[in-house]
VOPAPA-298448 format. One record per residue (C-alpha): residue number from 0; x, z, y. Coordinates in Angstrom, 3 decimals. Each point is the difference from the previous one (the first is absolute). Layout:
% VOPAPA-298448
(NUM; (X; Z; Y));
...
This chain:
% VOPAPA-298448
(0; (-60.477; -107.677; 124.758));
(1; (2.104; -0.491; 2.787));
(2; (3.437; -1.874; -1.070));
(3; (3.149; 1.906; 0.074));
(4; (1.831; -0.199; 3.324));
(5; (3.401; -1.798; 0.002));
(6; (3.399; 0.160; 1.961));
(7; (-0.363; -2.773; 2.611));
(8; (3.478; -1.975; 0.223));
(9; (0.451; -2.758; 2.673));
(10; (3.003; -2.386; -0.334));
(11; (0.125; -1.734; 3.262));
(12; (2.692; -3.028; 0.426));
(13; (1.285; -0.638; 3.736));
(14; (1.137; -3.502; 0.827));
(15; (2.252; -0.145; 3.063));
(16; (2.814; -2.226; 1.623));
(17; (0.757; -0.018; 3.577));
(18; (-0.251; -3.309; 1.762));
(19; (2.901; -2.265; -0.973));
(20; (-1.376; -3.228; 2.080));
(21; (1.786; -0.942; 2.973));
(22; (-3.014; -0.759; 1.767));
(23; (2.031; -2.379; 2.443));
(24; (0.677; -2.181; -2.522));
(25; (-2.175; 0.714; -3.167));
(26; (3.057; 0.418; -2.158));
(27; (-0.133; 3.299; -2.448));
(28; (3.343; 1.852; 0.477));
(29; (0.129; 1.912; -3.523));
(30; (-1.766; -0.868; -3.167));
(31; (-1.521; 3.121; -1.219));
(32; (-3.207; -0.672; 0.800));
(33; (-0.488; -2.921; -2.527));
(34; (2.378; 1.428; -2.152));
(35; (-2.329; 3.354; -0.580));
(36; (-3.149; -2.024; -0.308));
(37; (1.334; -2.549; -2.727));
(38; (1.131; 3.259; -1.935));
(39; (-1.645; 2.805; 1.252));
(40; (-3.301; -1.110; 1.480));
(41; (-0.807; -2.447; -2.851));
(42; (0.914; 2.609; -2.508));
(43; (-2.240; 2.972; 1.225));
(44; (-3.129; -2.244; 0.032));
(45; (0.608; -1.414; -3.247));
(46; (0.216; 3.867; -1.712));
(47; (-3.131; 0.748; 2.135));
(48; (-1.601; -2.945; -1.599));
(49; (1.050; 0.438; -3.422));
(50; (-1.409; 3.928; -0.401));
(51; (-3.854; -0.053; 0.371));
(52; (0.592; 3.403; 0.289));
(53; (2.390; 0.136; 2.841));
(54; (-0.865; 1.248; 3.689));
(55; (2.277; 0.259; 2.834));
(56; (-0.214; -0.016; 3.794));
(57; (2.438; -2.612; 1.332));
(58; (1.089; -0.016; 4.008));
(59; (1.083; -3.200; 1.605));
(60; (1.909; -0.204; 3.106));
(61; (-1.378; -2.614; 2.039));
(62; (2.961; -1.179; 1.484));
(63; (1.067; -0.619; -4.109));
(64; (-3.234; -2.121; -0.579));
(65; (0.479; -2.328; 2.611));
(66; (3.270; -0.356; -0.821));
(67; (-0.749; -0.832; -3.887));
(68; (-2.385; -2.501; 1.378));
(69; (2.507; -1.866; 2.609));
(70; (2.311; -0.327; -2.765));
(71; (-3.063; -1.336; -2.484));
(72; (-0.658; -2.513; 2.416));
(73; (3.749; -0.948; 0.847));
(74; (0.501; -0.443; -3.825));
(75; (-3.282; -2.342; -0.427));
(76; (1.021; -2.046; 3.033));
(77; (3.399; -0.563; -1.585));
(78; (-1.558; -1.040; -3.526));
(79; (-2.542; -2.372; 1.567));
(80; (2.397; -1.565; 3.234));
(81; (2.729; 1.274; -0.005));
(82; (-0.025; 2.170; 2.730));
(83; (3.282; 2.225; -0.083));
(84; (-0.470; 3.614; -0.900));
(85; (1.165; 2.853; 2.630));
(86; (2.077; 1.867; -2.180));
(87; (3.565; -0.641; -0.723));
(88; (-0.371; 0.974; -3.945));
(89; (-3.016; -1.764; -0.580));
(90; (1.071; -3.016; 2.163));
(91; (3.585; -0.257; -2.118));
(92; (-2.243; 0.256; -3.553));
(93; (-2.459; -2.763; 0.854));
(94; (2.689; -2.106; 1.911));
(95; (1.276; -3.200; -1.467));
(96; (3.237; 0.339; 1.899));
(97; (1.410; 3.522; 0.335));
(98; (2.270; 0.776; 2.742));
(99; (3.716; -0.992; 0.593));
(100; (1.334; 2.520; 1.922));
(101; (1.959; 2.541; -1.683));
(102; (-0.957; 3.016; 1.735));
(103; (-3.920; -1.075; -0.642));
(104; (0.809; -0.728; -3.820));
(105; (1.856; 3.703; -0.009));
(106; (-2.962; 1.550; 1.561));
(107; (-2.488; -1.769; -2.698));
(108; (2.354; 1.511; -2.584));
(109; (-0.273; 3.146; 1.183));
(110; (-3.714; 0.110; 0.762));
(111; (-0.259; -0.956; -3.534));
(112; (1.600; 3.395; -0.754));
(113; (-2.239; 2.497; 1.457));
(114; (-1.541; 1.132; -2.954));
(115; (-0.136; 2.769; -2.286));
(116; (2.866; -0.422; -1.853));
(117; (-1.180; 1.668; -3.289));
(118; (-3.576; -0.612; -0.221));
(119; (-0.259; -3.782; 1.816));
(120; (3.492; -1.222; -0.378));
(121; (1.200; 1.196; -3.330));
(122; (-2.980; -0.822; -1.660));
(123; (0.528; -3.664; -0.249));
(124; (3.693; -0.701; -1.529));
(125; (0.142; -3.318; 1.921));
(126; (-0.906; 1.497; 3.472));
(127; (2.804; 2.986; -1.045));
(128; (2.492; -2.455; -0.225));
(129; (-0.893; -2.061; 3.139));
(130; (0.007; 3.454; 1.512));
(131; (3.384; 0.834; -1.673));
(132; (1.517; -3.185; 1.475));
(133; (-1.562; 0.186; 3.643));
(134; (1.588; 3.677; 0.579));
(135; (3.384; -1.247; -1.183));
(136; (-0.160; -3.597; 2.129));
(137; (-1.462; 2.263; 3.204));
(138; (3.251; 2.116; 0.011));
(139; (2.205; -3.374; -0.622));
(140; (-0.918; -2.255; 2.537));
(141; (3.014; -2.293; -0.524));
(142; (-2.253; -0.577; -3.340));
(143; (-2.648; -1.841; 2.748));
(144; (0.531; -3.498; -2.066));
(145; (-1.631; 1.409; -3.125));
(146; (-3.279; 0.652; 2.396));
(147; (-1.714; -3.150; -1.435));
(148; (-3.537; -0.831; 0.274));
(149; (-1.087; 0.815; -3.590));
(150; (1.230; 3.454; 0.481));
(151; (-1.916; 0.767; 2.978));
(152; (-3.217; -1.428; -1.754));
(153; (0.414; 2.134; -2.864));
(154; (0.505; 2.853; 2.154));
(155; (-3.263; -0.768; 2.371));
(156; (-1.727; -0.750; -3.302));
(157; (0.859; 3.097; -2.107));
(158; (-1.200; 2.438; 3.124));
(159; (-2.986; -1.108; 0.166));
(160; (-0.643; 0.332; -3.634));
(161; (1.599; 3.462; -0.228));
(162; (-2.347; 0.571; 2.926));
(163; (-3.326; -1.653; -1.183));
(164; (-2.531; 2.891; -1.829));
(165; (0.205; 1.022; -3.146));
(166; (-4.074; -0.958; -0.512));
(167; (1.437; -3.514; 1.381));
(168; (2.630; -0.084; -2.086));
(169; (-1.886; 0.607; -3.614));
(170; (-3.164; -2.176; 0.976));
(171; (1.660; -2.944; 1.643));
(172; (1.961; -2.934; -2.064));
(173; (1.391; -1.800; 2.682));
(174; (2.386; 3.046; 0.754));
(175; (0.133; 0.716; -3.668));
(176; (1.363; -3.246; -0.089));
(177; (2.374; 0.471; 3.070));
(178; (1.568; 2.916; -1.789));
(179; (0.406; -1.207; -3.206));
(180; (1.958; -2.908; 1.630));
(181; (2.132; 2.285; 1.272));
(182; (2.229; -2.272; 2.133));
(183; (0.694; -3.420; 1.099));
(184; (-3.161; -0.045; 2.364));
(185; (-1.322; -3.340; 1.676));
(186; (-1.426; -0.191; 3.140));
(187; (-3.281; -0.586; -1.887));
(188; (0.491; 3.727; -1.802));
(189; (0.256; 1.339; 3.818));
(190; (-3.211; -2.152; 0.948));
(191; (-1.583; 1.739; -3.275));
(192; (0.926; 3.103; 0.971));
(193; (-1.171; -0.080; 3.744));
(194; (-3.421; -0.974; -1.301));
(195; (-0.137; 3.128; -1.860));
(196; (1.099; 2.049; 2.799));
(197; (-2.831; -1.814; 2.360));
(198; (-2.853; 0.938; -2.533));
(199; (1.060; 3.349; -0.349));
(200; (-0.090; 0.528; 3.650));
(201; (-3.370; -2.069; 0.506));
(202; (-1.847; 2.033; -2.260));
(203; (1.244; 3.757; 0.443));
(204; (-1.913; 1.027; 2.862));
(205; (-3.361; -1.382; -1.284));
(206; (0.904; 1.617; -3.450));
(207; (-0.467; 3.298; 1.955));
(208; (-3.061; -0.965; 1.640));
(209; (-1.614; -1.031; -3.477));
(210; (0.786; 3.207; -1.472));
(211; (-1.183; 1.852; 3.153));
(212; (-3.233; -2.144; -0.337));
(213; (-0.318; 1.387; -3.890));
(214; (0.325; 3.395; 0.903));
(215; (3.609; 0.296; -2.143));
(216; (1.768; 0.976; 3.427));
(217; (-0.549; 1.579; 3.096));
(218; (1.849; -2.058; 2.902));
(219; (1.091; 2.091; 3.109));
(220; (2.433; -1.125; 2.791));
(221; (3.099; 1.765; 2.402));
(222; (-0.543; -0.797; 4.101));
(223; (1.046; -3.546; 0.604));
(224; (4.145; 0.071; 0.430));
(225; (0.481; 3.547; -1.840));
(226; (0.715; 1.976; 2.804));
(227; (0.615; 3.651; -0.339));
(228; (-3.464; 0.791; 2.027));
(229; (0.286; 3.804; 0.670));
(230; (3.331; -0.873; 2.041));
(231; (-1.429; -2.840; 1.746));
(232; (-2.799; 2.710; 1.239));
(233; (2.468; 2.814; 0.734));
(234; (3.594; -0.374; -0.729));
(235; (0.115; 4.271; 0.270));
(236; (-2.251; -0.077; -2.804));
(237; (3.657; -0.566; -2.177));
(238; (0.544; 3.774; 0.999));
(239; (-2.843; 1.416; -1.739));
(240; (2.090; -0.067; -3.500));
(241; (3.176; 0.199; 1.441));
(242; (0.525; 1.607; 3.010));
(243; (3.260; -0.425; 0.683));
(244; (0.180; -3.942; -0.133));
(245; (2.154; -1.543; 2.156));
(246; (-2.686; -2.477; 2.017));
(247; (0.909; -3.346; 2.144));
(248; (0.190; 0.098; 3.438));
(249; (-3.169; -1.797; 0.029));
(250; (-2.774; 2.742; 0.767));
(251; (-2.971; -1.526; -1.173));
(252; (-0.938; -3.705; -1.091));
(253; (-2.355; -0.974; 2.503));
(254; (-3.486; -1.662; -0.597));
(255; (0.581; 1.205; -3.835));
(256; (-3.540; 0.496; -0.691));
(257; (-0.860; -3.278; 1.482));
(258; (2.543; -1.491; -2.722));
(259; (-1.127; 2.242; -2.800));
(260; (-3.530; -1.711; 0.929));
(261; (1.377; -3.435; -0.056));
(262; (2.033; 0.247; -3.165));
(263; (-3.261; 1.628; -2.132));
(264; (-2.467; -2.389; 1.598));
(265; (2.464; -2.861; -0.865));
(266; (0.792; 1.400; -3.151));
(267; (-3.939; -0.182; -1.287));
(268; (-0.136; -3.610; 1.478));
(269; (2.969; -1.287; -1.894));
(270; (-1.307; 2.356; -3.125));
(271; (-3.793; -1.649; 0.340));
(272; (1.547; -3.246; 0.485));
(273; (1.765; -0.196; -3.470));
(274; (-2.282; 2.336; -2.402));
(275; (-3.626; -0.521; 2.088));
(276; (-0.527; 3.419; -0.318));
(277; (0.319; 3.324; 2.360));
(278; (2.303; 2.421; -1.437));
(279; (-1.473; 3.898; -0.731));
(280; (3.841; 1.312; 0.148));
(281; (2.939; -0.301; 1.707));
(282; (3.997; 1.302; -1.029));
(283; (1.219; 0.857; 3.259));
(284; (3.464; -1.646; 0.195));
(285; (2.667; 2.511; -1.961));
(286; (-3.187; 2.065; -0.220));
(287; (0.565; 1.103; 3.697));
(288; (-2.846; 2.761; 0.513));
(289; (-0.412; 2.130; 2.770));
(290; (-3.247; 1.560; 2.101));
(291; (0.178; -2.718; 2.832));
(292; (-0.074; -2.717; -1.926));
(293; (-3.630; 0.359; -2.063));
(294; (-2.055; -0.682; 2.860));
(295; (1.449; -3.857; -0.338));
(296; (-1.177; -0.464; -3.822));
(297; (-3.191; 1.782; 0.476));
(298; (-1.069; -2.350; 2.781));
(299; (1.396; -2.921; -1.721));
(300; (-2.619; 0.901; -2.797));
(301; (2.457; 1.441; -2.718));
(302; (-1.380; 2.537; -2.825));
(303; (3.849; 1.373; -0.781));
(304; (3.396; -0.187; 0.590));
(305; (2.742; 1.020; -2.460));
(306; (3.327; 1.720; 0.737));
(307; (2.757; 1.854; -1.413));
(308; (-0.150; 3.397; -1.861));
(309; (2.089; 2.248; 2.484));
(310; (-1.969; -1.263; 3.206));
(311; (-2.890; 1.873; -1.877));
(312; (1.918; 2.532; -1.040));
(313; (1.947; 0.757; 3.312));
(314; (-3.554; -0.003; 1.299));
(315; (-1.428; 2.826; -2.272));
(316; (2.904; 2.077; 0.455));
(317; (-0.329; -0.527; 3.876));
(318; (-3.501; 1.668; -0.396));
(319; (1.079; 2.706; -2.517));
(320; (-1.757; -1.582; -2.948));
(321; (3.239; -0.856; -2.296));
(322; (-1.327; 0.771; -3.297));
(323; (-3.128; -2.546; 0.238));
(324; (0.280; -2.746; -2.401));
(325; (1.166; -3.701; 1.307));
(326; (-1.795; -1.962; -2.622));
(327; (-3.369; -0.007; 2.277));
(328; (-1.125; -2.405; 2.408));
(329; (0.668; 1.539; 3.695));
(330; (-1.801; -1.016; 3.416));
(331; (0.374; 1.693; 3.669));
(332; (-2.668; 2.211; 0.560));
(333; (-1.271; -2.435; 2.805));
(334; (0.630; -2.886; -1.658));
(335; (-1.966; -2.706; -2.523));
(336; (2.875; -1.403; -1.028));
(337; (1.096; 1.434; -3.424));
(338; (4.244; 0.480; -1.239));
(339; (1.557; -0.682; -2.997));
(340; (3.274; 1.434; -0.567));
(341; (2.590; -1.656; -1.935));
(342; (1.618; 2.311; -3.231));
(343; (3.719; -0.854; 0.895));
(344; (1.144; 1.370; -3.532));
(345; (-1.574; -2.291; -2.221));
(346; (-0.267; -2.668; 2.496));
(347; (3.967; 0.560; 0.296));
(348; (-0.059; 0.225; -3.901));
(349; (-1.463; -3.638; -0.070));
(350; (1.789; -1.693; 2.933));
(351; (3.785; 1.495; -0.812));
(352; (0.294; 1.319; -3.626));
(353; (-2.121; -1.022; -2.499));
(354; (1.927; -3.590; 0.150));
(355; (2.825; 1.400; -2.376));
(356; (-2.644; 1.442; -2.552));
(357; (-1.950; -1.710; -2.905));
(358; (-3.094; -0.907; 1.393));
(359; (-2.175; 1.774; -2.500));
(360; (2.038; 3.530; 0.594));
(361; (-0.250; -0.991; 3.940));
(362; (-3.583; -0.664; -0.368));
(363; (-0.377; 3.425; -1.845));
(364; (1.993; 2.125; 1.969));
(365; (-2.396; -0.959; 2.731));
(366; (-3.417; 0.519; -1.572));
(367; (1.845; 3.536; -1.370));
(368; (0.050; 0.640; 3.579));
(369; (-3.595; -0.960; 1.083));
(370; (-1.541; 1.937; -2.979));
(371; (1.943; 3.098; 1.291));
(372; (-1.212; -0.678; 3.712));
(373; (-3.809; -0.159; -1.826));
(374; (0.756; 3.546; -1.377));
(375; (0.765; 1.506; 3.095));
(376; (-2.968; -1.591; 1.783));
(377; (-2.145; 0.401; -2.805));
(378; (-2.738; 2.270; 2.019));
(379; (-0.621; -3.365; 2.405));
(380; (0.811; -3.191; -1.673));
(381; (-2.584; -1.781; 1.840));
(382; (1.523; 0.399; 3.257));
(383; (3.751; -0.404; -1.111));
(384; (1.897; -3.424; 0.053));
(385; (3.396; -0.427; -0.603));
(386; (1.408; -2.670; 2.641));
(387; (3.202; -2.237; -1.482));
(388; (1.109; -2.354; 2.911));
(389; (3.160; -2.308; 0.110));
(390; (1.027; -2.966; 0.513));
(391; (-1.376; -2.464; -2.148));
(392; (3.311; -2.471; 0.468));
(393; (3.237; 1.723; 0.197));
(394; (-0.161; 2.208; -3.393));
(395; (0.314; -2.737; -2.709));
(396; (2.548; -1.489; 0.426));
(397; (1.622; 3.149; -1.694));
(398; (-2.056; -0.098; -2.721));
(399; (0.295; -1.860; -3.236));
(400; (-2.031; -3.502; 0.292));
(401; (-0.962; 0.857; 3.738));
(402; (-1.793; 3.170; -1.210));
(403; (-2.142; -2.089; -2.698));
(404; (-0.162; 2.512; -2.655));
(405; (-0.007; 2.765; 2.446));
(406; (-3.237; -1.433; 1.727));
(407; (-1.633; -1.059; -2.880));
(408; (0.248; 3.329; -1.651));
(409; (-1.035; 1.965; 3.110));
(410; (-3.203; -1.879; 0.398));
(411; (-0.564; 0.458; -3.429));
(412; (0.150; 3.703; -0.628));
(413; (-1.589; 0.742; 3.314));
(414; (-3.160; -2.373; -0.223));
(415; (-0.609; 1.630; -3.719));
(416; (0.853; 3.207; 0.169));
(417; (-3.244; 2.176; -0.048));
(418; (1.508; 2.642; 2.241));
(419; (0.921; -2.320; 2.932));
(420; (-2.453; -2.452; 2.223));
(421; (2.299; -2.671; 1.197));
(422; (-1.687; -0.731; 3.704));
(423; (0.389; -0.950; 3.450));
(424; (-0.110; 1.834; 3.274));
(425; (-3.141; -1.331; 1.576));
(426; (-1.981; 0.590; -3.903));
(427; (1.138; 3.331; 0.572));
(428; (-1.963; 0.542; 2.850));
(429; (-3.211; -1.901; -1.170));
(430; (0.467; 2.450; -2.963));
(431; (-0.667; 3.325; 2.666));
(432; (3.240; 1.503; 0.239));
(433; (0.302; 2.489; 2.344));
(434; (2.577; 0.052; 2.476));
(435; (1.825; 3.531; 0.715));
(436; (-0.134; 0.400; 4.050));
(437; (2.910; 0.521; 1.658));
(438; (0.402; 0.535; 3.896));
(439; (3.314; -2.292; 0.656));
(440; (2.853; -1.993; -1.409));
(441; (3.527; 0.834; 0.065));
(442; (1.278; -3.655; 1.189));
(443; (2.129; -1.474; -2.753));
(444; (0.168; -2.682; -2.846));
(445; (0.524; -0.500; -3.428));
(446; (3.798; 0.349; 0.126));
(447; (1.068; 3.581; 0.071));
(448; (-3.165; 0.676; 2.337));
(449; (1.668; -0.812; 2.972));
(450; (1.036; -3.021; 2.047));
(451; (3.719; 0.142; -0.274));
(452; (-0.389; -3.169; -1.670));
(453; (-0.757; -1.887; 3.183));
(454; (1.428; 2.322; 2.755));
(455; (2.558; 2.380; 0.899));
(456; (3.324; -1.589; -1.130));
(457; (1.849; -1.453; 2.644));
(458; (-0.414; -3.712; -1.066));
(459; (-4.182; 0.815; -0.309));
(460; (-0.240; 1.298; 3.185));
(461; (2.085; -2.441; 1.844));
(462; (-2.600; -2.757; -1.878));
(463; (-2.661; 1.809; 1.278));
(464; (1.055; -0.124; 3.588));
(465; (0.778; -4.125; -0.133));
(466; (-3.905; -0.047; -1.166));
(467; (-0.883; 2.252; 2.621));
(468; (1.736; -2.063; 2.670));
(469; (-1.338; -3.347; -1.500));
(470; (-3.291; 2.181; 0.018));
(471; (0.280; 0.002; 3.821));
(472; (1.061; -3.303; 0.595));
(473; (-3.161; -1.673; -2.224));
(474; (-2.557; 2.943; 2.427));
(475; (1.653; -1.377; 3.057));
(476; (-0.269; -3.783; -0.741));
(477; (-3.672; 0.441; -1.528));
(478; (-0.866; 1.960; 3.101));
(479; (1.250; -3.040; 2.530));
(480; (-2.045; -2.293; -1.424));
(481; (2.535; -2.980; 0.340));
(482; (-0.213; -1.119; -3.923));
(483; (-3.066; -1.107; -1.784));
(484; (-2.279; 1.647; -2.464));
(485; (1.530; -1.964; -2.865));
(486; (3.129; 1.162; 1.087));
(487; (-0.916; 3.449; 0.013));
(488; (-1.770; -0.041; -3.464));
(489; (3.582; -1.224; -1.351));
(490; (1.776; 2.817; 1.850));
(491; (-2.520; 2.549; -1.317));
(492; (0.739; -1.370; -3.384));
(493; (3.581; -0.184; 0.968));
(494; (-0.059; 3.260; 0.864));
(495; (-1.356; 1.509; -3.272));
(496; (2.374; -1.187; -1.538));
(497; (2.637; 2.131; 1.667));
(498; (-2.193; 2.618; -0.284));
(499; (0.550; -0.169; -4.015));
(500; (1.512; 3.180; -1.849));
(501; (2.714; -1.809; -2.201));
(502; (2.070; -0.569; 2.656));
(503; (0.358; 3.657; 0.630));
(504; (-0.021; 0.775; -3.444));
(505; (3.410; -1.766; -0.548));
(506; (1.562; 1.447; 2.957));
(507; (2.662; 3.153; -0.561));
(508; (3.415; 0.010; -1.727));
(509; (-1.575; 0.934; -3.216));
(510; (-1.028; -3.435; -1.124));
(511; (2.049; -2.628; -1.347));
(512; (1.889; -2.153; 2.935));
(513; (-1.429; -3.471; -1.565));
(514; (-3.358; 0.819; 0.301));
(515; (0.446; 1.856; 3.189));
(516; (1.479; -3.608; 1.243));
(517; (-3.152; -1.963; -0.883));
(518; (-2.378; 2.160; 1.471));
(519; (1.897; 0.850; 2.992));
(520; (0.290; -3.829; 0.748));
(521; (-3.711; -0.530; -0.590));
(522; (-1.250; 3.063; 2.087));
(523; (2.346; -1.448; 3.063));
(524; (-1.282; -3.867; -0.598));
(525; (-3.693; 1.218; -0.169));
(526; (0.360; 2.160; 3.439));
(527; (1.799; -2.945; 1.382));
(528; (-2.879; -2.548; -1.041));
(529; (-2.227; 2.537; 1.825));
(530; (1.919; -0.491; 3.119));
(531; (-0.106; -3.556; -0.234));
(532; (-3.863; -0.047; -1.061));
(533; (-0.203; 1.999; 3.440));
(534; (2.209; -2.863; 1.713));
(535; (2.632; 3.278; 0.849));
(536; (3.822; -0.173; -0.283));
(537; (0.724; 2.586; -2.977));
(538; (2.156; 2.595; 0.891));
(539; (4.000; -0.364; -0.595));
(540; (-0.018; 2.660; -2.643));
(541; (-2.393; -2.024; -2.326));
(542; (3.200; -2.010; -0.410));
(543; (2.132; 2.801; -1.565));
(544; (-0.263; 1.687; -3.644));
(545; (-1.306; 3.993; 0.463));
(546; (-0.371; 0.628; -3.399));
(547; (2.545; -0.349; -3.014));
(548; (-1.099; 2.586; -2.897));
(549; (2.315; 1.302; -2.719));
(550; (-1.005; 0.457; -3.265));
(551; (-2.884; 0.616; -2.074));
(552; (-1.309; -1.420; -3.071));
(553; (-1.309; -4.103; -0.388));
(554; (-2.709; -1.137; -1.769));
(555; (-0.508; -3.837; -1.182));
(556; (-1.155; -0.712; 3.423));
(557; (2.985; 1.279; 1.665));
(558; (-1.787; 2.765; 1.423));
(559; (-0.329; 3.745; -0.885));
(560; (-2.603; 1.134; -2.649));
(561; (-3.347; 1.022; 1.640));
(562; (-2.339; 2.145; -1.518));
(563; (-3.182; -1.311; 2.578));
């Protein structure tokens, strides 16, 4: 007798950060890559390692893998030869001599306050006291005489201890000893902390590689620098889900198809370099799906992609098939690539709601929702798949202990419940899950099923116009054959950075001004770098701020919370 079918549940964790490196000098402009690496990427691997029944898809943006590797190499070089680390915060943590300049010291203290107050700062009494003092000192600059080196050292050490992964904090005696010491840290203490950070950065990628080799996870990727593929191919596809959208002056991103192929192929090369395997699947940047984008994934040999729930709802609705269930695998009529669509409700519960619940209650609630879905899908469980997709880094700073109890209970419950099969997208296809065929996708992303987060706002549109002008300059210089192949390759990579989705995400007056300022400055810097690599004078407008932001909720990294 065959086993009773179980509801297939896929947890897909998407790991990505934009390019924070200034390629012209190699310096990291913001620290979020290494901070999320030591806090979240390490913890997410540890939970999978700890539970033999755990299964998940872990998706990496290739440009993130490169940055993690760059940090790992810099820290190893510092520890072995004393080579300076090209990240201001890590450099300060590791330096014998701290900056003497008052503005630099104030800047360091402000940076050491960019952490979730409830979960990261207030959890540790010494850090909470330091943060209170720092806030008062910042508001009263005449007190600068009290900004002594010991205060800065203790702030730097506690900032990094607070950002340390819960799995490391529970298992690493060196970290436990520093927490117990509490204050008055010496240079040797800082050196020990840098050694721990170096070890975490040096091993995090290989831990996921080992999990994949053991069959515990499926690794997948996003196109190289996280571009919105449908918009590169056709800006006007934004009108499919929002016909009244205000468009930039740029009518079309010239050479978009060539750029998409570049991002896919460069992404594959980078992924294979770090993991030694070719991925079967792809989470397109921001879950962006369009009919025109599908041939590029088929051409690259992908078996599956994943997108947002409202894309399939809009697509079925446009075809007069609104009543069809969404917990299935879908494919275009003429495509070999299968598409899984995120359950927005369940994914957002994990990303935004359960952080304030007791872990057992949160997991019980999720299981309850899944059992209801299983009941509805009872007649076709073999072909039913629930896809829970979200960032593998941004939610956990809102959870107690970085989501330690929630994630432990989540894997234990889903891995043990006889009604569920915790699995991966590739395994679903291996089991012969049959796709539902549709004629076309209504282009959109995981956010509302539209591209409104990346186009349509005045500042977002201005950013597209800037990118279009830079691309035209790139094309002209390449066609002129006046720069070397080496410079062209560097320009290709720099153009890819400028095409990343995160810049456009942050532009808009609904986002917090401080974060918009960070990303607006970085975007202009990356465009300037592209012109300089091409040997061209950057336009004057790149010297001027064009986006300011206004409101919004900040997360521990000083950025608005993301669900995927």
